[in-house]
Residue, then its C-alpha position, 0 to 999 in steps of 0.5 A: m499500499a503506497d504512503t500518503t499524506v494527510k494534512v492537519d493543522s499542528e495541534t491536531r498531528d501532535r494531540f494525535a502524536a501523543v495519543a499514539a506515544a501513550r498506547g505505546q504505537s506509532m501515529r500509523a498504527y495509531l491511526a489504522e486503528l482509529a480508522r478500524v474502530e470508526e467503521n466498526q462503530i459505524a456498522l453497530s450503528r447501522a445494524t442497532a438500527e436495523f434491528r431496532g426498526i425489526i424488533a420494532r414490527p407489530g406483533l413480531a413478539e407474539a409470533f416470536d412466541d408462538a414460533f418456540p413456545d417452550d422458549a417464552p418466558g415464564h415456560h421453563t421448568s429450571t428450578g435456579r438451583a445449579a446441578 
């Protein structure tokens, strides 16, 4: 992968460098990790929004309980004690 230059003000560069040093990383490694973390956060936010949209659909909980009647709340036969 080819190197590139990103222009930021010196204060931002110094802050990135300080955080990277505190983590024992090069700035290159820190920025690469930061990008991965942020990409994961975006994906997680999208998945969360989709999940919330799905579970908000009317009748979903009832359909789930109908499909899995033995797993519905209150239908467990466990005594709650360890074996």
